[in-house]
N, C-alpha and C positions, 0 to 999 in steps of 0.2 A: 160143695163142702161147707159153705158159709152157713147153710141152714142147720148144721149140726152144732154151731157155736153155743146156742142156749143149753144144749145137753151137758156141756162142761160144768155148768152151774146147777142144772136141774138134777143130774144124776146123784151127786152127793146129797142134795136136799131130799130127794125121794128116798134114798137109802136111810138117811137120818129119820125121816118120818116113819118108815117101816120099823126101824129099830125101837123108836119111842113107843109105837103102837103095840108091837108084839114082843118087846123086850122082856116082859115079865113071864111070858110063856116059852120063850126060846131058851134052850140050854146055852151056857156061856160060850161053848165052842162054836155053836151055830151063829150067835150074834157077832162074835169076833170074825168068823169066816166071812159072813155077809159084808161086814164093813171093809175087810181087805179086798173082797171081790169088787165092790163098788169103787173103791179108791183106785184099784188096778185098772178097771175099765175106763175110768176118767183119765188116767195117765195115758192109756193107749189112744183114746180119742184125742187128747191134747197133742200127742206126738203126730198123729195123722193130720191134724189141722196145721201143725207147725210145718210139716213137709209140703203142705199145699197152700201155705200162707202167701198173701200178696198185700201190698200196702192199701189197696182199695177194697179188701174183703170186709164187708159191713153187713150186719143183720139187725133188722128192727124187730124186736120181740113182740109177738102178738099182732103183727100187721099194722102197727101205728107208724106209718111212713110219714115223712115231712110233707107239708103242703105249702107251696109257695116259698120253699126254701127254709121254712120254720117247722120245728117239731119239738115235742116234749115227751116223746116215747122213750123206751129203754133200748138204746143202741149198743150193740156189741161190735168191737173192732178186732178182727182176727189177723193182726199183723204179726211179724216174727217176734218182736220183743214180748208182746202180750201172750201169745200162744206158747212161746218158749218158757216164760215164767210160770204159766199154768201147768205145763208139763213138769217143771222142777218142783212146784208146790205139791202136785199130786204124787210124784215119785217119793218125796219126803214123807208125805202122809202115809203112803204104803209102808215105808220103813218104820215109822213110828208105831203103826198098828201091829206090825209083825213083832217089833221090840216089846210091845205092851201085851203080848199074848199071855193071858192069865197072869198079868203083872200085879194087879192090885189084890189085896187080901180078900176083900168082900165088896161086890158092887153095892151102891147105895140102895137100901131097902130091897135087896135081892133083885134089882133090875139090871139084868146082864147087858142090856143094850144102851145104858145111860152113857158110859164113857165113849164107846165107839160112835154113838150118835152125835155127841158133842164134837168129836174130832171131825166127823163128816161135815157138820155145820161150819166148822172152822175152815175146812177145805173149800166149801161153797163160797164163803165170804171172800177168801183170798183169790179164788179163781175169778169170781165176779169183778173184783176190784181191778185185776190186771187186764181184763178183757173189755170193760165198759168204756164207751166213748162219751159218756154223759157225766158231767161233774157232780151233779146231785146224786146220781146212782153210785158213783165212786164213793161218796160220803156214806151212803146207805150200806154198801157192801163192807166198807172199812169198819163201820159201827157194828155190823153183824159179827164180824170176826172178833171185834173187841169185846162185845158182850159175852161171847162164848169163852174168850180168854179169861175174863173176870171169873166166870163160873169154874173154869178148870183150875185157875190159880187157887181158888178157895175150895178145891175139891175135898180136902180134908177139913171139912167145916167144923169138926169137933175140936180142932186145934186153934187156939187164939191167934197165934202168929200167922196162920194161913188166912184167917179172916182179915187181919190187919194188912197183910200184903195185898190181898185182893181189893180191899177198900182203897188203899193208896193207888193201886193200879187204876181202879175205876174212877176215882175222883179226878186225878190228874189227866187221864185220857179223855174223860168226859168234857173237861174244860177245854182241852185242845179241840175236841169235836165241835163244841159251841163256837169256837173261834173260826174253824173252817166253815161251818154253816153260815156264820155272819158274812164271811168273805164271799160265799156263793150268792147270798142275797144281794150284796152290793154289785156283783157282776151281772146278776139277772136284772137288777134295776137299771143298770147302765146299758145292757145289750139286748135284753128281752130273750136271751138264749140260755140253754143249759148244756147243749152239746159242746164239748171242748173245742172242736175245730170251728164251729160256728161262732163261739165266743171270741176266739182269736181273730176271725175275719171281721167281726163287728168292731172290735177294739181298734183294728187297723183302719177301718173306714172312718172312725170317729176322730182320728188324728193323734196328736201327741199325747202321751200319758199325763195324768194329773194326780193330785193327792188321793182321789178316790181309787184310782187304779193301783197306786202303791198300797193303800190300806187293804184292798182286796187281796193283793199279792201276799202281803205280810200275814194276814189272817189265815188264808188258805195254807200258806207255808207253815204257820205255827202248828196247826193240827197234824200235818204230815211229819214235821220234825219231832213232835211229841211221840208219834208212833215209831219213828226211826230211833228214838232215844238219843238225840243229839244234845250236846251241852248248850244251854242250861236246862233242857227239858227232860233230862235223862234220869232223874233221881228215883223215879218209880221202878226202873228196870232191875237194879240189883236187889231191891227189896222183894220184888215179885219173884225173881229167879230163886231167891233163897228159900222160899216156901212152896213154890209150884212143884207139882209132880214132874219127875224127870222127862216123861214123854212130851209134856207141854214145853219144857225148857228147850227141847230139841227143835220144836216148831217155832218158838218165839225167837231164839237166837239164830236158828238155821234159816228162817225165811221171812217171818213177819217183820222184823226190823228192816230187812232188805227191801220189803215192799214199800216202806216209808220213803226210802231213798229213790226207789223206782217212781213213786208218786211225785216226788220233787222234779225228777227229770221229765216225766210225762206232762205235768201241769205247766212247767216253764216252756218247754219246746212246743207244746200244742196251743197254749193260750197266750203266754206273755212274751214270746220271743220276737214278735213282729214289731213294726214301728209304733204301734199303738200300745205296746206293752212296756215291760221294764227293760231299759237299755242294757246291752250285754255287759259293759263294764260294771254296772251296778249289781247285776245278778251274779257276776263272777266274784265281786267283792263280798257280797253276802254269803255265798255258798263256800268259798274258799276260807274266809275268816272263821265261820262257824265250824267248818270241817277241821281246820288245823286245831282250833280250841278243843273240839271234841276228841280228836285223836290224841293230843298230848295229855289232857286231863284223864281220859280213859286209860291210857297206858300207865300213868303214874299211880292211879287208884288200883289198877289191876295188879301191879307189883306188890302193893301193900297188903293184899288179902291173904288170909289163911283159910277162909271158908271157900272151898273149891268152886262151888256154884256161883258165888259172888265174884270170884276171880274171873271165871269164864264170862260172866255177865259184863264186867267192866272191859274185858277183851272185846266183846261185841260192841260196846260203846266206842272203843278206840277204832275199830275197823269201820264202824259207821262213819266216823270222821274221815277216814281215808276214802270211802266211797263218795262222800259229799265233795271232797276236794276234787276228785276225778270228774264228777258231774259238773262242778263249778267251772272247770276249765273250758267248758262249752266247745270241746273239740271232739269230732267223731271218733278219732283214734283213742282218746282218753275214755270216752263213753264205752267203746267196744272193750277196752281193757277192764273197765269196772264190771261190765257184764260177765266176763270170764272170771274175774275176781269173786263175784257173788256166787257163781256156780261152785267154785272150789271151796269158798268159805262155808257155804251151806253144808257140804259134805263133811268138812273137817270139824266144824263147830258142833254139828249134831252128833258126830262120832265121839267127841270129847265129853259131851253131856251123857251119852249112853254109857261110856266107861265110868263116869262119876256115879251114875245110878247103880252100877254094879257094886261100887265101893260102899254106897249107902246101904244097900240090901245085904251085903255080906258082913259088914262090920258095924252098921248102925252109926256111921259118922261120915261127914264130908269135911272134916277138919284136917288140914295138912299136917299140923303138929301132932295131933292125937293119933293119926294114922301112920306115924313114922315107922317104917320098916315092917308094917303088919301085912302088906300085900305082896311080899316077896314071892309067894307061891303062885300068884296070878301073872305068870310071865306073858301069856297071850294078851291079857288086858293091858299090862304095862307096855308091851310093844305097840299096841294100838294107840295108847295115850301118847307115846313118844311120836308116833307117826303123825297123829293129829296136830301135835304141837309144832312139828317141823313144817307141816303144811301151812300153819298160820304164819310161820316166819317167811313164807314165800320161797321155800326151797324148790329149785327145779327138780323134776318136771311137773309138779303139781299145778293145777289150774290157777291156784292162788298166786303161784310164782309167775306164771305167764301173764296173768292180768296185772299183777303188780309191776312187772317189767315194762309192759306196754304203757301203763299209766305214768310210770316214772320217766320214761323217755319223753312223753308228751308234756309232763310238768317241768322237768329239769331243775337245776339249781337247788335252792334250799328246800323246795317241796319234795324233791327226790330224797333228800336227807331225812325229812320227816317220815316218809314211807319206810325207809330202812330202819330208822330208830324205833318207830312205833311197832313195826312188825317184830323186831328183835326183842323189845321189852315184853310184849304180850306173850310171845312164844317162849321167851326165857322164863317167865313166871310159870307157865304150864310145864316146862321141862324141869323146873325146880321142884314142882309138886311130884312129878314122875320120879325124880331122883330120890327124894325123901320117902315117898310112900312105897314105891315098887322096888327100890334098891337099898333103902336104909342108908343113903349116902350122907356124909357129914355128921356133925354132932346132933344129938337128940335136942330138938328145940325146947325152949322153956315155955311156960304158960303165961306169957305176958298179959297183964290186965289191960294194956293199952289197946288191944284189939277190941273193936266194938262188937264184932260178930265172929264167933269161933267155929260153929258148925258141928260140935260134938253132940252126942246123945240124941241122934236122929232116929226116929222110928222107921224101920224098913217098910217099903210100900208093897212088898210081896207078902205072902202068907206068914212069913217069919224070916229070920236071918237065913240066907241061902247058903247051903254047904257046897253045892255044886252049881256053877254058873250055867243057866240054861243055854243051849246052843243058839237060840234066837237072839239072846242078849249079846253074844259075841259076833254072830254072823252079820247082824245089822251094821255095827260100826265098821266091820271089815269091808262090806260091800260099799258103804258110803265113802270110805277112804280110797278104795279101788276106783270108784267113780270119779273122785276128785283128781286122782292121778291120771286116769284115762282122758279126762276132759282137757288136761294140759298137753297131752300127746297127740290128740286127734286133730290133724290139719283141717279136716272137713268142717269140724265144729268151729274152729277159729275163723275159717273163711266165711262161714255162714253168719257168724256174729259180726264180722267186719262189714259184710254186705247189708245186714239189718240196720246198722247205724251209719251207713254211708262213709265208712273209712276209706281213705285213698288206697290203702293196701291192707290185706288181712293181717290180724295180729300174728306175730311170729317171734320165735326166740332169736335174740341177738346176743353177741358176745358181752355187751354191757349188761343186758338183763341177766344172763347167767352169772356174771361176776357179782352183781348186786344181790341177787337172790341167795347165792352161796354165802356172801358176806353177812347177810341178815341172819341166816341159819347159824353161821359160826359165831356171830356176836351173841345170839340167843343162847347157844351152848355155853359160851364163856360167862354170861350173866348168871345162868343157872348154876354153874359150878361155883361161882363166887357166892351165890345166894345160899346154897346148902352148907357152905363153910362159915357163913356169918355167925358169930357168937350169939347166944341167946340174948335178946333184949335190943338188938340193933334195929329190928324191924318192929313196928313201922318207924320210919325216920321222923325226927322231930320237926323238920322243916315242912312236912306235909300235914302237920296237925290242923292248921286252919282249913285246909282243903277237906280233910276227913270230917271236920266238924260240920261242914256244909251238908254232909250226908247224914242229917240228924234223925231221919225216920219220922219227922213230924210233917203231916200233910200241909199244914199252914205254911211252913217254910218252902215246901215245894211249889205251892201255888204262887208265892211271892216271886220265886225264881222263874216261873213260867211267864208271869207278867213282865219281869225284867228282860227275859229273852225276847218277848214280842217287841218290846221297846227297842232292843238292840237291833233286831231285824229292820225295823223302820228307820232307825238312824243310819244303818249301813246302806239302805237303798235310797235315802232321801237326796243325796247330792245330784243324782241324775235328773230327778224331778225338778229340783230348784233351777238347775241350769237349762233344762228344757223349756 
């Protein structure tokens, strides 16, 4: 089965090439059907490899095998975390392509294959990133998906704000990529290797870590944290989500951000976890500190938003922080919990964006205040939105709830409080939107000028404002939420995840987990109820004004914060190097 690993990347690449070459001649239904078939085939292949995965499943593409223990070829590793994420990526791509069926008003220059081809390229980059065992190839695959994401963010190139969002996305992420590439150069200069496992072995052979090792760790981590949208590298994410097409938002928040967190886990445990890498206390300090900062700032900013897509984007930032905290605990149990958390989060967040896309195409707005009471007839969509919000809160038995419960138990103490609070605030913000938009609850909000981004007067992405919601646009979020629910109930999945990460016992529901998950959901509902009753003008709160001002929209400001974040990573990791 290992020889089939390259096909997980090659299939979407070939599908994209066919659509680019023949897209002008293909009718739209044929182009979109081809893309769906290719993505579904890749999903099936990834699942087959997952069921057959083993820790030592390795494939050298093109026959470039190592000689004398050294190699510079393209190596793919088919272990359970990699193939599992490839399956999740591919399944979400299928959902996005089905949701996008005849979604856009008119393909660019009547090229029916352009959008599905870009989505397949995005899939190829993501699958290649999670499967590669070579650090430089991981950089290449991550940049492939980033370039495609830039293009998709600016898909409506005739709109100035779309170009601005794509430019911000491109500049900040490119700087993060340069940082990662510089870190890779330092590691190659030190070890003469590009394979992750071989780099780790060589660092251990060279002895105690020094300043060069720390610099390499910080630079590689910078690029990954930019992709993950961790604070203070996150500023590009809400700007991009505000202008990106809904299907891209489903992929960005549903899986691309999570791949940044996966990259942090993979790089540390494969390269830097040994005696020649970064000491565990320093790595834990770096990741937990950045994670807590990201979770709290993301939650506060999420609550402040009235632009629904920006609200959901900041929710993604907050949950990225929770993922990083779990990874930073360096515990197999916590990591297994985060893996389940990511599976549930992918389904819930993609479903919420899918419902938001329906609001935009039905009413030409994603403004919570402007949409007040207008979607009362969309009961099905409202129910799906509420279910997605409750999943974000960690309500049992969603997979988000199981992953959150397992990680909280591993973290304990104040970190468990952070998980409960952040989950409740982000879910409460989403429930507040549901109450106002789908129920008309509370007073009609005012039009406060203090809000920087309002989200009204948006152009529908469909052929015009939709009078009847297409079945595909409601079926997709339904299936995604059912999947998030099933993942939390399937004992076989939890046991497999536990085995993959070496947990002493498989993730399972406990009384404490059920109580904390229910408490998060209840607190979220209480916050939402208080939010819809807030008199006009109470939001955004004055004490958050300095924080909101940091999100200025100016690229130069974001670059400064990227540099500050890199310096912070170095400062947090320095004590262990000095004492060593």
